[in-house]
N, C-alpha and C positions, 0 to 999 in steps of 0.2 A: 404682298405674300408671305407667312411663317416662315421662320426657316424650316429647313429641311431634316428628314429625321433618318437615320442610318441605322437601323438593330441590327445587322448582319455583317460584319466585317473581322475579318483574321489580319491581326498585330503581323504576323509573313505575309499577309497581302498587301497589307497598307503603307510600308515604308519603299520613299522614291528609290530608287534605283541609285541613286550617286552619294545619297545615304547609308544603304549597305555595304558599297564600294569602299566606302572609307573606312563605316565600323569592319569593316574584313581586317582592312590593310593597319590598324591602329590595333588589333587584334592580334597579328600574326597569322591569321588563319590562311592554310597551303589552297590553294582555288587553283581547278584545272585549266582556269582560262587567265591573260593575260592583259587582255585591252578591252577597256572598261565596255567596249560595244559588244563585245562577244559575252562578258557580263551581263551588261544588259538582259539581253538575249537568253541567259541562261536564268534569273530569275524572274523573267516574267511569261506571259503565255506569248511570244511575237508573232506567234504565224496566225494571221487573220481564221485560217482555216481552225483553229486551235490544240489541242490535244487530243490521242487517240482516245481517251479518256485517265477514269481519276487517281489509278495507275502511274500514268503520266503528270498526271498533277504533285501527287504526293512527291513525287523526284525532284522539282520544283521547287517545293516546302523542305523540302531538304535541307537546300543549302540557303534558304533566308530564315530556317529557325536555329543551324548552326552558328549563322551570323549573331544572332541575337541570342544568342546562348552565353551572356554575362550581363551582371547587372548594369553595368553603365551600356553597354547596344540595348536593356530590356528598357531602361529608362528614358533612354532618344528618342529609341522606335515609339514609344507611346503619346513622346511626345509631339514629335513629327507628326506622327497619324491622325491627332487629337487638329492641333494646328494648319495640319494640312487640309485638314474635313472643313474647315471654315472657313478658307481662304480662299480653296478655290470651289466651295459649291455654298459657301453659306450656310452648312448641317448648323444644326443646332442642339439636336439632339443624339448623343453618337455613342453606341456602345463597341466596345473593341474587345474579341475575342482570343483566347489565346491559352495553349500549354507549358503551365509553368515546367512541369516535367520533360520536356523534349528543349526546354535551356539551360541546363543544369547539368550537363554534359554527362549522363548515367550515373548523379550524385557526386559528383565530383564538386557542384555548388553548391551553395544550400537555399535552399527550399527559398526560404523564406526572406530568403535576400533576393532571389529573384522574382519574387510578389512586391515586397518591400521598393525596390528597383522601379517596376511598375507604376504604384503608387504614389512616387515620386513623380515621376513624368507626369499624372496624371496631376500631381495638384501643381505642378509648371507650367501646365496648357492653362487649369484651370483660373492661376493667377492673371496669363496671359491674354486668355479670352473667356471673359465671364459672363459673354453671350451665352457660351456651351455648356449643354449639361452633358456631361460624358459621366461611363463608369466602363472598368472591366468584369466579364466573366469569361472567370478558370474551365477549362475544357476537361472530361475524362474522356480518355480513349477506347475502344471498343477491342483494341490488341493488348489493355491493359488487366493484371491480375485487378481482382476484386479488392486487393489491400490498397495496392497504387490507386486504387479511382476513390476510397474513402479517403486517403490522405489528400486529396487533391480537393474533396468535400469540407474534408476538418478543415484547412487549408484557406478557405473561402469564407469559410463560418467566420473564422477566428478574425479576418481582416474583414468583415462585411459593414464594419462600422468605417475603414477606410478607403470607402469605393468600389471596392469588389461588389457586386451588385445581385447576378445572378452564377447558374452554373449551364453545362453543355457536356454532349458525349458525341464524337465523333469520329474517325479512322473506320480504316476497312475495315471487314468481317475475316474471322478467322476462316479462311479456306473456302471462304462465301456461306457459309453456313447461317441463317436464319440467328440473330444475336438473341441471348435470354436477355432481357431488360429488366426479366426478376430480382435479378443476383446487383442491380444498381440502385433497384428499387425504396430500401433502407434509408440508402446515402439521398437519394432525392427528396425521400419526405424529412429527414433529419433539417437539410439545409432548407427545402419549406418550411418549417416549421420554425427556423432560424429566420424568418424574414425574404430568404433570398429567391432571386424569378428562376425558373427552370423553363429553359429551351433545350431540346434537342433534337439535332442533324439523321433527318428519318427522309426515305421517299424519295429522296434526289434518283438514284440508280438501284439496280439489282431487279427490275420486270417486279415477275410474280413476289418475289422475297420480299422485297421493297416494302411493295404494296402493302404486304401482308405485316410488315413489320410497324407500317405508319397504324394499322391498326392496336398492335399490342402497345404500343407506345400508351397509346387516347388512353386502352382503357387500365395499363401497368402506372403508369408513371406520371400519371394527369396531368400535363405542361401545360405552361403558361401559352406557349408559342413552339411552334417547327421551324424546324432551318430548313427550308425548303418545301418538302410534302405535295413537290408536283404529281406524283401517282397515285396522288386520291382523286385526282382528277379522273371523270365518267366510272365513280366507283360511287352510289348512290348511297350507298352506306356508309363505307367511309367520308363524303362528303356532309352525307347529315348529323355522323357522329361527333364531325371537326364541327359545324354550324351550332349546335345543339350543347357543346364544350364549350364552346367561346373562344378558339384557339386562332389564334393568329399564325400564318405561313410566313415566314420569312423570304420574300421568292426575289432571284438573283437572276434574270432573265439571261444577260450578257453570259456569264458565268453558263447557266447552263446547257447554253448555244455552243460554249468554247467546249464545253467538257462533254457535247454530242448526247448529253441526261436528257435534253428536246432538238430535234432533227434539225429543225428549222424556222425560218418566222412567222408560218403558219402557224404551226406548233404551239408558237409562243401565245400568236393569238390566241386558239382556238383554247388552250388553257385558260387563260385569264377569261376569256367572257364566261366560259362553265362555270369560274370558282364565281363569278359577280351573279348570274343566273341563278345558281344554287345556295347564295348567301356566303359563304366561304368570306371570312375576314383576312387578310390581306396587306403586308406593304411590303416598300419597294427594296431591296437593295444590290450591294456589288459583288458582295463573297470576300473582296478585295482591291478596291479598286485601281491600285497601282500596279500588281500583280496581273489583274483583268484587263489592263491598258483602255479601262473606263472610269466614269464618272457617274454620281448618282441624278444629276442631271442630263447627260446619254441616256441612262436608262429610262426613264422617264417620258423623252425627247422617242427614245426606238419606242414605247408601247404607244408613242401619239401618233409615230409615224405608220404604221402597223395595222393601227385601229382596234390594240387589241383594250386599251380604255381609254372615254373621252376626258375633257381635260375637268368635268368634276368628280369622275372617277377616279383621276390622278388626285387632284387635292383630298379626297377622302380617305386615299389609301396612307399619302403624307398624312394627315391629320391620325389617322388611327395606328400610324409609327409613332409620334407621340405620346399619343394614347396608351399604350402596350408598352412603353419604355420601360424595364426596372429601373431607371434614373429615376422617373418621375414617383415612381412607385415608392423609391427609398425615400425622396423626400418627403415623401406624404406621412411614410411609418415614422420617420424621428421625429 
C-alpha cells in the first residue's frame, strides 16, 4: 500500500507535548502549570468527551501558538511534525498549516524570520525523510484586518519557491456574524495566480450561518479544497456545487466528534455515506494528531469500524489526498 496522505493538520496541534514542554522552558515562557502531566492536559484535548465548543479549542491553541512564537520553536516544531508523521504513521504526503502572525508576538518578531524558520524545519525534515512530500500552508484569520491578511498572502507568494504551497483562512467569526469572504477574494485570486493552492476553513460549525458560508466560499473564492465542510451534508444544492466544482473536503472525524461539530459516531457515518452517494470528493485528516490524541491510521480504522467507509472507499480517499495535495501540484509546476 502506498503511504498515507494528510492534508489538514495544524502546526499548533501536530507537535508532541514533551517537545512543547522543552521549548517552553528553553524560551522562559511562564506557564500556568509546573507539572508536566498537567501541561500535557493543557495543550491537548485530554478529556475523551472532548471540548464544549471551538472557543475552548482556541484556548488550547493559545498555548501551543505562544510556545511556537520564535524562529527556533517554529523550526523545531515543523521538523518534529513531519518526522513524527512519517515515523509513526507512514505518511508520505503531508501539509502543515499555521498562521505566522500568531507566532510573531504581535509584531515583536520579524514575520519573514518566522516563515523562514518553518522552511528550515521543512528542509531539514526533507533531508532526513526523503520519502515524504511535505509543504507548508500559511493561514489568514477571520479576526484579522484585510491589511493583515494581505501581508500573509504576500509572504506566501514570496516564499512559494521554498516550500509554501498554499493559503487558508480560519478563525472565529466576529460577533458570530457571517464572514464577508469578498474582502479576501482579491488576495485569494493573487495567490492562485502565483501558483499557490487554496483551501478554506468553512462549514465546520455555525448551523445555518456556517452552511451558508460554504456557498459563499464556493462562489466567491473558488477554492481547490475546503477544510471540514461537513455542514454541506443534506443540502442537495451545496453538495451538487461541491461535486461540480471538484472541490475536495478535508474531513477530520475525531476532531469533529471532540468539538461537538458532529454529535456521535452515527452522525459521522451518515455524513460520509451521504457524501459518497452524492459524489462529493473528500480526504481524511486529523486536524492535529497530538492535540487530538489521534493519528491518521486511527481515523481510517474509526471509519471502517462504524461502517462509514469500506476498504476500497478508504483507499480511494487516501489516493484522493495524494492527488489533491498542493505539494504534488507544486512539484508539477516547477
